[in-house]
RODREN-217413 format. One line per field, with one value per residue (C-alpha): residue number from 0; residue in three letters; x, y, z negated. Coordinates in nm, 4 decimals. Layout:
# residues N
num: c(NUM, ...) $
residu: c(ala, ...) $
x: c(X, ...) $
y: c(Y, ...) $
z: c(Z, ...) $
END
This chain:
# residues 293
num: c(0, 1, 2, 3, 4, 5, 6, 7, 8, 9, 10, 11, 12, 13, 14, 15, 16, 17, 18, 19, 20, 21, 22, 23, 24, 25, 26, 27, 28, 29, 30, 31, 32, 33, 34, 35, 36, 37, 38, 39, 40, 41, 42, 43, 44, 45, 46, 47, 48, 49, 50, 51, 52, 53, 54, 55, 56, 57, 58, 59, 60, 61, 62, 63, 64, 65, 66, 67, 68, 69, 70, 71, 72, 73, 74, 75, 76, 77, 78, 79, 80, 81, 82, 83, 84, 85, 86, 87, 88, 89, 90, 91, 92, 93, 94, 95, 96, 97, 98, 99, 100, 101, 102, 103, 104, 105, 106, 107, 108, 109, 110, 111, 112, 113, 114, 115, 116, 117, 118, 119, 120, 121, 122, 123, 124, 125, 126, 127, 128, 129, 130, 131, 132, 133, 134, 135, 136, 137, 138, 139, 140, 141, 142, 143, 144, 145, 146, 147, 148, 149, 150, 151, 152, 153, 154, 155, 156, 157, 158, 159, 160, 161, 162, 163, 164, 165, 166, 167, 168, 169, 170, 171, 172, 173, 174, 175, 176, 177, 178, 179, 180, 181, 182, 183, 184, 185, 186, 187, 188, 189, 190, 191, 192, 193, 194, 195, 196, 197, 198, 199, 200, 201, 202, 203, 204, 205, 206, 207, 208, 209, 210, 211, 212, 213, 214, 215, 216, 217, 218, 219, 220, 221, 222, 223, 224, 225, 226, 227, 228, 229, 230, 231, 232, 233, 234, 235, 236, 237, 238, 239, 240, 241, 242, 243, 244, 245, 246, 247, 248, 249, 250, 251, 252, 253, 254, 255, 256, 257, 258, 259, 260, 261, 262, 263, 264, 265, 266, 267, 268, 269, 270, 271, 272, 273, 274, 275, 276, 277, 278, 279, 280, 281, 282, 283, 284, 285, 286, 287, 288, 289, 290, 291, 292) $
residu: c(met, glu, leu, arg, his, leu, arg, tyr, phe, val, ala, val, ala, glu, glu, leu, asn, phe, thr, arg, ala, ala, glu, lys, leu, his, thr, ser, gln, pro, ser, leu, ser, ser, gln, ile, lys, asp, leu, glu, gly, cys, val, gly, ala, pro, leu, leu, ile, arg, asn, asn, arg, gln, val, ser, leu, thr, arg, ala, gly, glu, val, phe, leu, his, gln, ala, ile, asn, ile, leu, glu, leu, ser, glu, gln, ala, lys, gln, leu, ala, arg, lys, ala, met, glu, gln, gln, val, arg, leu, ile, ile, gly, phe, val, pro, cys, ala, glu, val, asn, ile, leu, pro, asp, val, leu, pro, gln, leu, arg, leu, arg, leu, pro, ala, ser, ser, ile, glu, leu, val, ser, ile, ile, thr, thr, gln, gln, glu, asp, lys, leu, leu, lys, gly, glu, ile, asp, val, gly, phe, met, arg, arg, pro, ile, ile, ser, asn, gln, leu, asn, tyr, arg, val, val, tyr, arg, glu, pro, leu, val, val, val, met, pro, ile, asp, his, pro, leu, ser, lys, glu, ser, gln, leu, glu, pro, gln, his, leu, asp, gly, glu, asn, phe, ile, ser, thr, asp, pro, ala, his, ser, gly, ala, leu, his, gln, met, val, thr, ala, tyr, leu, ala, glu, ser, his, ser, lys, pro, lys, ile, val, gln, ala, ala, thr, asn, ile, leu, val, thr, met, asn, leu, val, gly, met, gly, leu, gly, leu, ser, ile, val, pro, arg, tyr, val, ser, his, phe, gln, ser, ser, asn, val, val, phe, arg, pro, leu, pro, ala, ser, ala, pro, gln, ile, glu, leu, leu, met, ala, trp, his, arg, glu, asn, ser, ser, pro, ala, leu, ala, gln, met, ile, asp, leu, val, glu, glu, gln, pro, glu, val) $
x: c(1.1176, 1.2297, 1.3984, 1.7238, 1.7310, 1.7086, 1.9800, 2.2118, 2.1496, 2.2051, 2.5320, 2.6596, 2.5391, 2.7184, 3.0438, 3.0323, 3.2304, 3.0900, 3.3823, 3.3604, 2.9799, 2.9944, 3.2362, 3.0116, 2.7110, 2.9049, 2.8097, 2.9906, 3.0354, 2.8607, 2.5614, 2.5495, 2.5661, 2.2850, 2.0651, 2.1218, 2.0291, 1.7099, 1.6259, 1.6833, 1.4614, 1.1893, 1.2209, 1.2381, 1.5298, 1.9094, 2.0153, 2.3923, 2.6534, 2.9304, 3.2660, 3.6037, 3.7116, 3.4114, 3.0460, 2.8103, 2.4406, 2.2099, 1.9521, 1.6950, 1.9370, 1.9721, 1.5954, 1.5569, 1.8339, 1.6549, 1.3318, 1.5131, 1.6791, 1.3413, 1.1830, 1.4634, 1.4402, 1.0623, 1.0979, 1.3460, 1.1140, 0.8212, 1.0323, 1.1312, 0.7714, 0.6507, 0.9159, 0.8273, 0.4577, 0.5449, 0.7581, 0.4783, 0.2365, 0.4431, 0.6280, 0.4850, 0.6937, 0.5322, 0.6510, 0.5444, 0.5779, 0.6022, 0.2296, 0.1525, 0.4196, 0.2291, -0.1367, -0.1859, 0.0861, 0.0762, -0.2881, -0.2641, 0.0686, -0.0036, -0.3303, -0.1578, 0.1062, -0.1683, -0.3385, -0.0134, 0.2171, 0.4407, 0.4764, 0.7801, 0.6677, 0.9238, 0.8842, 1.0619, 1.0521, 1.0143, 0.9226, 0.5960, 0.7586, 0.9439, 0.6656, 0.4692, 0.7730, 0.8550, 0.4959, 0.5017, 0.8335, 0.7107, 0.9769, 0.7083, 0.3639, 0.1755, 0.2570, 0.1271, 0.1830, 0.0506, -0.1019, -0.0521, -0.0892, -0.0544, -0.0509, -0.3808, -0.2088, -0.2392, -0.5414, -0.5645, -0.7784, -0.7809, -0.7055, -0.6434, -0.7161, -0.5610, -0.5481, -0.2452, -0.0843, 0.1770, 0.5066, 0.7251, 1.0107, 0.8905, 0.9904, 0.8258, 0.5782, 0.3005, 0.3348, 0.1147, -0.1794, -0.4058, -0.4924, -0.3351, -0.4900, -0.2916, -0.2539, -0.0424, 0.2278, 0.2393, 0.5964, 0.7286, 1.0374, 0.9038, 1.0437, 0.8721, 0.8743, 1.0651, 0.8031, 1.0397, 1.0082, 0.6764, 0.4100, 0.0861, 0.1963, 0.3970, 0.1215, -0.1489, 0.0319, 0.1299, -0.2290, -0.3734, -0.1446, -0.2044, -0.5823, -0.5517, -0.3342, -0.0586, 0.2991, 0.5558, 0.9226, 1.0586, 1.4102, 1.4677, 1.3017, 1.3262, 1.3502, 1.1760, 0.9863, 1.2878, 1.4808, 1.1797, 1.1625, 1.5350, 1.5294, 1.2293, 1.3883, 1.7006, 1.4834, 1.5121, 1.1378, 0.7893, 0.6331, 0.3010, 0.3013, 0.0496, -0.0775, 0.0923, 0.4250, 0.3169, 0.3704, 0.7422, 0.7811, 1.0604, 1.1463, 1.2218, 0.9126, 0.5379, 0.2374, -0.0716, -0.3879, -0.5187, -0.8891, -1.1256, -1.1551, -0.7897, -0.7344, -0.6790, -0.4110, -0.4850, -0.2835, -0.3347, -0.2837, -0.1795, -0.0991, -0.0545, -0.3873, -0.2247, -0.0647, -0.2585, -0.0586, -0.2822, -0.0731, -0.1531, -0.5239, -0.5106, -0.3371, -0.5984, -0.8820, -0.7293, -0.6756, -1.0284, -1.1645, -1.0101, -1.2428, -1.2647, -1.0690) $
y: c(-4.3716, -4.2603, -3.9497, -4.1407, -4.2008, -3.8267, -3.7548, -4.0077, -3.8700, -3.5077, -3.6038, -3.7724, -3.4823, -3.2315, -3.4285, -3.5860, -3.8643, -4.1830, -4.2308, -3.8822, -3.8978, -4.2311, -4.0852, -3.7830, -4.0083, -4.2514, -4.5462, -4.7850, -4.7133, -5.0350, -4.9516, -4.5987, -4.7254, -4.9686, -4.6897, -4.4713, -4.7603, -4.8169, -4.4469, -4.4450, -4.7501, -4.5733, -4.2546, -4.4485, -4.2496, -4.2446, -3.9586, -3.9986, -4.0764, -4.2880, -4.3919, -4.4752, -4.1120, -3.9006, -3.8758, -3.6230, -3.5496, -3.6339, -3.3751, -3.5712, -3.5717, -3.1925, -3.1478, -3.4105, -3.2574, -2.9244, -3.0914, -3.3300, -3.0383, -2.8651, -3.1802, -3.2279, -2.8635, -2.8927, -3.2120, -3.0395, -2.7415, -2.9716, -3.1429, -2.8126, -2.6854, -3.0074, -2.9818, -2.6194, -2.7095, -2.9832, -2.7445, -2.4883, -2.7541, -2.8843, -2.5697, -2.2697, -1.9675, -1.7483, -1.3950, -1.2462, -0.9605, -1.0362, -0.9866, -1.2896, -1.4892, -1.4314, -1.4238, -1.6221, -1.8727, -2.0715, -2.1646, -2.2126, -2.3876, -2.7121, -2.7526, -2.6700, -2.9369, -3.1910, -3.1039, -3.0921, -3.3473, -3.3742, -2.9999, -2.7877, -2.4840, -2.2064, -1.9115, -1.5836, -1.2785, -0.9748, -0.6165, -0.4872, -0.2444, -0.5287, -0.7859, -0.6414, -0.6480, -1.0068, -1.1166, -0.9556, -1.1243, -1.4642, -1.4812, -1.5512, -1.7091, -1.5321, -1.2363, -1.1340, -0.7602, -0.4170, -0.1646, -0.0171, -0.2532, -0.0636, -0.3143, -0.4334, -0.7640, -0.8640, -0.9951, -0.9525, -1.0102, -0.8428, -1.1322, -0.9599, -0.6294, -0.5146, -0.1981, 0.0171, 0.0395, 0.2593, 0.0994, 0.2807, 0.2195, 0.0381, 0.3277, 0.5989, 0.8173, 0.7330, 0.3639, 0.4328, 0.4996, 0.2069, 0.3663, 0.6499, 0.9268, 1.0521, 1.3848, 1.2064, 1.1769, 1.5497, 1.6704, 1.3235, 1.1771, 0.9462, 0.6618, 0.6751, 0.4063, 0.4485, 0.4788, 0.3030, -0.0137, -0.0037, 0.0355, 0.1870, 0.2052, 0.5275, 0.7139, 0.5821, 0.6867, 1.0261, 1.1002, 0.9834, 1.2069, 1.5039, 1.4650, 1.4493, 1.7647, 1.5710, 1.6572, 1.4212, 1.4947, 1.2492, 1.1491, 0.8576, 0.6501, 0.2717, 0.0374, -0.2575, -0.3569, -0.5115, -0.1851, 0.0046, -0.2210, -0.1882, 0.1905, 0.2163, -0.0302, 0.1871, 0.4761, 0.6866, 0.7432, 0.6011, 0.4569, 0.3417, -0.0121, -0.2816, -0.4851, -0.8089, -0.6592, -0.7108, -1.0861, -1.0142, -0.9808, -0.7600, -0.6832, -0.3169, -0.2038, -0.1959, -0.1582, 0.0527, 0.0601, 0.3648, 0.4593, 0.2378, 0.5190, 0.4786, 0.3310, -0.0383, -0.1625, -0.4337, -0.7351, -0.8363, -1.1653, -1.0918, -1.3054, -1.2680, -1.3166, -1.5365, -1.7729, -2.0994, -2.3084, -2.5655, -2.5146, -2.1429, -2.2196, -2.4413, -2.1658, -1.9083, -2.1444, -2.2215, -1.8566, -1.7651, -2.0469, -1.8931, -1.7013, -1.3352, -1.1082) $
z: c(6.8448, 6.4980, 6.3627, 6.3201, 6.6975, 6.7501, 6.4940, 6.6567, 7.0035, 6.8948, 6.7275, 7.0450, 7.2622, 7.0394, 7.0174, 7.3678, 7.2092, 7.0525, 6.8156, 6.6662, 6.6523, 6.4681, 6.2134, 6.1683, 6.1080, 5.8844, 6.1027, 6.3347, 6.7040, 6.8181, 6.6004, 6.7393, 7.0982, 7.0245, 6.8819, 7.1873, 7.4212, 7.2203, 7.2510, 7.6269, 7.6574, 7.4627, 7.6694, 7.9957, 8.1380, 8.0938, 7.8673, 7.8758, 8.1386, 7.9901, 8.1335, 7.9889, 7.9789, 7.8845, 7.7886, 7.9470, 7.9513, 8.2385, 8.3429, 8.1422, 7.8484, 7.8597, 7.8478, 7.5762, 7.3621, 7.3363, 7.2238, 6.9879, 6.8091, 6.7733, 6.6306, 6.3765, 6.2695, 6.2299, 6.0268, 5.7937, 5.7607, 5.6780, 5.4115, 5.2534, 5.2531, 5.0926, 4.8216, 4.7572, 4.7272, 4.4777, 4.2712, 4.2649, 4.1481, 3.8584, 3.7470, 3.5654, 3.4659, 3.2001, 3.1299, 2.7991, 2.5535, 2.1774, 2.1157, 2.3342, 2.1534, 1.8272, 1.9308, 2.2555, 2.3357, 2.0075, 2.0763, 2.4525, 2.5135, 2.3235, 2.5173, 2.8458, 2.7861, 2.7201, 3.0480, 3.2465, 3.0828, 3.3911, 3.4419, 3.3664, 3.1663, 3.1339, 2.8961, 2.9694, 2.7416, 2.9710, 2.8901, 3.0352, 3.2774, 3.4543, 3.4729, 3.7651, 3.9939, 3.8944, 3.9609, 4.3057, 4.3891, 4.2670, 3.9953, 3.7345, 3.7830, 3.5062, 3.2849, 2.9449, 2.9414, 2.8558, 3.0909, 3.3440, 3.6390, 3.9655, 4.2517, 4.3982, 4.4782, 4.1140, 3.9277, 3.5518, 3.2452, 2.9044, 2.6684, 2.3341, 2.1621, 1.8374, 1.6298, 1.5711, 1.2265, 1.0613, 0.9595, 0.7044, 0.4611, 0.1500, -0.0761, 0.1354, -0.0607, 0.1878, 0.1028, -0.2007, 0.0313, 0.1230, 0.4590, 0.6503, 0.8537, 1.1544, 0.9723, 0.7100, 0.9752, 1.0505, 1.0024, 0.9138, 1.0777, 1.3477, 1.5601, 1.8977, 2.1661, 2.4915, 2.7713, 3.0132, 2.8032, 2.6161, 2.8835, 2.7494, 2.3842, 2.4103, 2.5952, 2.3608, 2.0428, 2.1846, 2.2925, 1.9596, 1.7548, 1.9845, 1.9620, 1.5831, 1.5767, 1.4072, 1.5026, 1.3538, 1.4093, 1.6640, 1.5611, 1.8006, 2.0750, 2.0343, 2.3333, 2.1636, 1.8524, 1.6826, 1.7188, 1.5830, 1.2786, 1.2140, 1.2397, 1.0091, 0.7676, 0.7549, 0.6366, 0.9521, 0.9850, 1.0327, 1.3449, 1.4888, 1.6230, 1.7229, 1.4281, 1.5406, 1.4308, 1.0699, 1.1272, 1.1368, 0.7627, 0.6338, 0.2735, 0.3443, 0.5375, 0.4752, 0.7059, 0.6522, 0.8674, 1.0493, 1.0569, 1.2530, 1.5084, 1.6041, 1.9521, 2.0100, 2.2447, 2.5015, 2.6065, 2.9709, 3.1503, 3.5105, 3.8163, 4.1916, 4.3649, 4.6341, 4.3845, 4.4296, 4.1827, 4.0068, 3.6926, 3.7019, 3.7433, 3.4347, 3.2397, 3.3366, 3.2422, 2.9038, 2.8126, 2.9177, 2.6997, 2.3881, 2.1507, 2.2440, 2.0116) $
END
């Protein structure tokens, strides 16, 4: 007995007509009749009553139909689960913030592609405050993000630490300084970061300035680093940003370091603890093999 026997029988039982069932199955009526006879021989009982006017189910056919439908549904479910497992094995979706694009992914991705040459690796730029939800929903496999991480369903590692720096217009008087103290920013026009988009950065900068008794004048909150750079470049104010931003060279801004005592901001690699994708495991291993920064 094969699955095609069950499919043929179910089609006839649903249509109660060999001609219509054959059309539905895209086969000939003689072939369909032959398959049903083979099935009845295998079962050892007649399943259908046929005459010139109609087709009906025997009692054995009624019982067999219910089980045949269950078997076909289970076989389809098994097929779908197998396909899903294959997709999880060969596909990896990586969410990231710009820091990872500069400091992590350039080193890791080439090695990952060598280890997983048949895998589909998809990169998606996602702000920190959206990554946790996407990890929990399975929309991404791994996220490179800032703190905070709230859910205990996620595992994470700190993969990069970097200092904060001041970015200012190139013609700003403070650009003459080789290093800035937080007090230099007191009273200055300041571009802050929107806490709904920046994760830990907004809270870190706000706390640092408050502890240093420095009160810059906040003129606007930027939703991403590019907006921050543009606003600073237009001369609207200064800002404090992670050091990686200095890689994005601009002719109208300059960067100056803060004291060594200034806080460092962390980049996290996070993933759902129940995600068993082999591609994800390879990614985690590769990142953890990188030199600690």
